Legacy VTK file of the C-alpha trace (Angstrom):
# vtk DataFile Version 3.0
C-alpha trace
ASCII
DATASET POLYDATA
POINTS 313 float
0.329 -0.051 -0.182
1.742 3.525 -1.035
1.851 5.742 1.691
1.672 9.614 1.841
4.699 11.559 1.649
6.425 15.068 2.752
5.484 15.841 -0.862
2.241 15.190 -0.843
1.736 17.060 2.350
3.474 19.904 0.830
1.315 20.143 -1.912
-1.299 20.193 0.431
-0.164 23.055 2.138
-0.538 24.940 -1.007
-3.353 24.251 -1.865
-5.218 24.874 1.658
-3.461 28.233 1.808
-6.314 31.156 1.917
-9.029 28.324 3.672
-7.243 27.107 6.463
-5.486 29.143 8.914
-2.044 28.391 9.849
-2.400 27.954 13.514
0.501 29.397 16.203
2.421 27.155 18.563
1.129 28.822 22.219
3.563 28.341 24.895
2.086 26.584 28.048
4.295 27.487 31.077
1.641 25.535 33.287
2.148 22.447 31.812
5.634 22.331 31.370
8.093 22.484 28.090
4.758 22.381 26.017
2.959 24.353 23.129
-0.362 24.227 22.100
-1.043 23.803 18.570
-4.816 25.347 18.793
-6.440 24.152 15.705
-9.875 25.100 17.039
-9.005 28.649 15.765
-9.658 27.100 12.454
-12.834 29.078 10.106
-15.021 25.841 11.008
-13.288 25.250 14.377
-11.042 22.135 13.642
-8.299 20.619 11.974
-10.406 18.694 9.628
-11.047 21.954 7.124
-7.286 20.917 6.043
-8.114 17.738 4.879
-11.366 18.537 3.433
-10.012 21.668 1.709
-7.443 19.414 0.031
-9.363 16.897 -0.904
-11.710 19.352 -2.796
-9.145 20.873 -4.716
-7.813 17.772 -6.035
-11.225 16.817 -7.654
-11.199 17.229 -11.772
-14.059 19.693 -12.694
-15.730 16.832 -13.911
-15.897 14.826 -10.822
-16.932 18.039 -8.777
-19.888 18.983 -10.781
-22.427 16.862 -8.818
-21.645 18.017 -5.506
-19.520 15.860 -2.591
-20.693 13.935 -0.186
-20.001 12.283 3.220
-20.277 10.786 6.628
-19.492 12.716 9.720
-20.113 13.517 13.309
-19.593 16.884 12.943
-16.073 18.423 12.089
-15.529 16.693 8.950
-18.863 17.872 7.780
-18.638 21.220 8.688
-15.697 21.562 6.989
-16.275 19.789 3.406
-19.409 21.878 3.788
-16.980 25.157 4.304
-14.789 23.751 1.583
-18.058 22.827 -1.308
-19.055 26.386 -0.430
-15.978 28.165 -1.312
-15.560 25.781 -4.810
-19.083 26.864 -5.476
-20.447 23.192 -5.237
-23.136 21.322 -3.545
-22.633 19.440 -0.494
-24.587 16.530 1.207
-23.593 15.600 4.515
-24.432 12.261 6.537
-24.736 12.372 10.124
-25.393 10.256 13.304
-29.046 11.223 14.649
-26.974 11.365 18.129
-24.477 14.138 16.866
-24.776 17.231 18.903
-27.043 19.387 17.857
-24.356 22.172 17.869
-22.605 20.568 15.327
-25.309 19.474 13.025
-26.793 23.212 13.325
-23.098 24.166 12.175
-23.092 22.126 9.084
-26.480 23.518 8.134
-25.345 26.876 7.958
-23.041 26.412 5.592
-25.621 25.644 2.580
-25.094 21.713 3.121
-28.030 18.995 3.190
-28.228 16.829 5.829
-29.312 13.615 6.476
-29.775 12.139 9.975
-29.381 8.059 10.108
-28.243 5.939 12.954
-24.523 5.540 13.375
-24.306 2.001 12.030
-26.051 2.875 8.736
-23.780 6.179 7.672
-21.743 4.325 5.085
-24.367 2.613 3.743
-25.921 5.916 3.069
-23.242 7.469 1.758
-23.081 4.390 -0.764
-26.829 5.208 -1.651
-26.207 8.617 -2.488
-22.927 8.229 -4.487
-25.325 5.751 -6.392
-28.535 7.863 -6.485
-27.110 10.822 -7.331
-23.416 10.896 -8.422
-22.137 12.338 -5.568
-18.716 12.828 -5.207
-17.478 10.879 -2.041
-14.994 12.670 0.391
-14.229 10.457 3.335
-13.453 11.929 6.770
-10.243 10.052 7.229
-10.243 7.312 4.717
-8.126 8.456 1.663
-4.541 9.834 0.719
-5.852 13.897 0.358
-7.529 13.888 3.201
-3.970 12.327 5.022
-1.817 14.994 2.718
-4.259 17.940 3.843
-4.087 16.753 7.634
-0.269 16.241 7.415
-0.013 20.071 7.440
-0.502 20.317 11.158
2.574 18.170 11.843
4.477 20.094 8.704
3.391 23.361 10.595
5.014 21.784 13.622
8.339 20.806 12.284
8.368 23.987 10.657
7.703 26.204 14.105
9.685 24.442 16.400
12.364 21.941 14.542
13.499 20.581 17.920
10.311 19.301 19.262
10.713 16.125 20.914
7.162 14.796 21.067
3.938 15.348 19.151
0.720 14.187 20.914
-2.070 13.874 18.665
-5.512 12.340 19.287
-6.406 9.130 17.384
-10.003 8.509 15.805
-9.867 7.483 12.236
-6.380 8.094 12.059
-6.343 10.129 9.039
-4.719 13.307 11.332
-2.129 11.001 12.919
-1.257 9.463 10.302
-0.703 12.866 8.284
1.121 14.366 11.707
3.650 11.551 11.880
4.671 11.553 8.342
5.599 14.896 8.167
7.396 15.365 11.852
9.058 11.608 10.751
10.109 13.361 7.565
11.032 16.664 8.925
11.952 15.864 12.429
13.243 12.324 12.663
14.552 12.336 16.040
10.902 13.602 17.365
8.583 10.744 18.588
4.890 11.318 17.425
2.296 9.406 20.252
-1.460 9.109 19.600
-3.948 9.477 22.309
-6.907 8.033 22.565
-9.830 7.045 24.717
-10.243 4.219 26.563
-13.954 3.382 25.941
-13.222 3.875 21.825
-9.504 2.535 22.098
-9.753 0.422 19.084
-6.450 1.940 17.246
-4.459 0.403 20.493
-5.606 -2.774 20.482
-5.432 -2.859 16.186
-1.756 -1.690 16.396
-0.670 -3.759 19.394
-2.373 -7.197 17.286
-1.038 -6.243 14.138
-4.629 -6.064 12.383
-7.549 -3.738 12.160
-9.630 -4.344 14.901
-13.644 -2.909 14.777
-15.328 -1.661 18.040
-18.858 -1.666 17.409
-20.847 1.489 17.809
-22.284 0.382 21.274
-18.534 0.868 22.866
-17.348 3.770 21.207
-20.369 5.608 21.600
-19.785 5.396 25.336
-17.045 7.990 24.934
-17.629 11.971 25.240
-15.037 12.469 22.594
-17.718 12.185 20.278
-15.376 12.270 17.085
-12.709 9.616 18.510
-15.805 7.147 17.940
-14.328 6.171 14.411
-12.171 3.165 13.710
-9.355 2.720 11.764
-9.290 1.937 7.952
-6.709 -0.038 6.258
-5.101 2.850 5.173
-4.653 4.861 8.353
-3.846 1.346 10.023
-0.651 1.288 7.558
0.489 4.729 8.451
0.097 4.428 11.770
1.856 1.089 11.930
4.796 2.842 9.727
5.014 6.085 11.420
3.326 6.194 14.824
5.461 5.580 17.746
2.847 4.801 20.259
-0.717 4.988 21.466
-1.728 6.075 25.013
-5.211 5.891 26.529
-6.919 8.143 29.097
-10.283 7.582 30.930
-13.531 10.157 30.981
-12.638 11.944 33.819
-9.384 12.435 32.359
-10.706 13.797 29.385
-13.339 16.014 31.321
-10.822 17.557 33.489
-8.307 18.258 30.522
-11.442 20.349 28.893
-11.566 22.308 32.449
-7.635 23.161 32.387
-7.415 24.074 28.815
-10.277 26.757 29.558
-8.871 27.752 32.789
-5.274 28.208 32.300
-4.897 28.700 28.438
-8.191 30.504 27.969
-8.870 27.952 24.932
-12.333 26.358 23.993
-11.652 22.744 22.959
-14.515 20.004 22.237
-13.375 16.565 24.498
-11.930 15.264 21.730
-9.178 18.276 21.047
-8.378 18.084 24.591
-6.744 14.334 24.444
-3.213 15.467 24.200
-3.415 17.981 27.419
-5.347 14.408 29.309
-2.314 12.707 28.779
0.258 14.923 29.803
-2.117 15.763 32.983
-2.374 12.232 34.180
-0.362 10.202 31.729
3.015 11.672 31.934
4.594 8.626 33.280
3.959 7.025 29.689
5.268 9.659 27.746
8.765 10.332 26.660
10.285 13.600 28.388
11.145 16.881 26.565
9.715 19.719 24.408
6.139 18.419 23.541
3.245 19.893 21.504
-0.307 18.825 21.737
-2.385 19.028 19.201
-5.856 20.570 20.042
-8.115 19.141 17.448
-11.192 21.208 17.422
-13.616 23.638 19.831
-17.023 22.608 18.628
-18.284 21.858 21.869
-22.080 22.233 22.928
-22.059 25.058 25.361
-24.130 22.949 28.004
-21.564 20.376 28.306
-18.730 22.763 28.347
-20.663 24.709 31.255
-20.969 21.163 33.082
-17.039 19.946 32.651
-15.909 23.732 33.838
-18.604 23.594 37.122
LINES 1 314
313 0 1 2 3 4 5 6 7 8 9 10 11 12 13 14 15 16 17 18 19 20 21 22 23 24 25 26 27 28 29 30 31 32 33 34 35 36 37 38 39 40 41 42 43 44 45 46 47 48 49 50 51 52 53 54 55 56 57 58 59 60 61 62 63 64 65 66 67 68 69 70 71 72 73 74 75 76 77 78 79 80 81 82 83 84 85 86 87 88 89 90 91 92 93 94 95 96 97 98 99 100 101 102 103 104 105 106 107 108 109 110 111 112 113 114 115 116 117 118 119 120 121 122 123 124 125 126 127 128 129 130 131 132 133 134 135 136 137 138 139 140 141 142 143 144 145 146 147 148 149 150 151 152 153 154 155 156 157 158 159 160 161 162 163 164 165 166 167 168 169 170 171 172 173 174 175 176 177 178 179 180 181 182 183 184 185 186 187 188 189 190 191 192 193 194 195 196 197 198 199 200 201 202 203 204 205 206 207 208 209 210 211 212 213 214 215 216 217 218 219 220 221 222 223 224 225 226 227 228 229 230 231 232 233 234 235 236 237 238 239 240 241 242 243 244 245 246 247 248 249 250 251 252 253 254 255 256 257 258 259 260 261 262 263 264 265 266 267 268 269 270 271 272 273 274 275 276 277 278 279 280 281 282 283 284 285 286 287 288 289 290 291 292 293 294 295 296 297 298 299 300 301 302 303 304 305 306 307 308 309 310 311 312
């Protein structure tokens, strides 16, 4: 299986310029020798805009004419709707019927057509829409263009902190971790890239431990508060993580909740549970992490206000 290269990531960086922000590295002295990569500051509130913008840019005109379709718990759908609107094409997003209302409303506000289905039916419904309407599928993580786009996070980290020792990145479907590990390995070969996963959706940790993709059913993964990390790996992301990720640590639900509150109080950043896993690992699993200059990728900030209020309380 061909893996994404650093040249692919560099091409993505050119394609997303103007749609995705180059987020800064913010020092977090309250956490030690730590920097934050705040992807919650992106125009759609999450890193997903990088992969979506690159994927749309790489579509030939004749394939994008009918519009694009995807399945998403929220952030990728919002990102694709944003990129599609910028390109002047239609977008359909299939979302789980248990998705947070704030994420559904945000996708709809960008002009996308939304279909709500039970979580287990999302992929099947996308396949049906492709057949029925000729829409172009843009998966949330299982595509080289998505991985290359997400890899621009790692490219920016390497350029802004070339002596980085450790990069912590949340793992759901594995697209972000695959791209970040690709860029950091190529540009900072001495650095270590560690994935962080919820204990209640630790399919990636089990997959890497057993040497094959392990699928956890939605009844298991949907127990975690980190709704953006409930997806299993694909064969493509598994191949990237097997080759380029240095390890995975897991964190509990209470540790994730605590990290969201800490980021709000100490860094003055609103971060959703899925985006706070790196800080959760630093706060509660530091003994499982390598020492040194560490960057924690904060993947998004699209959190329901009521949930944020509860976590801060």
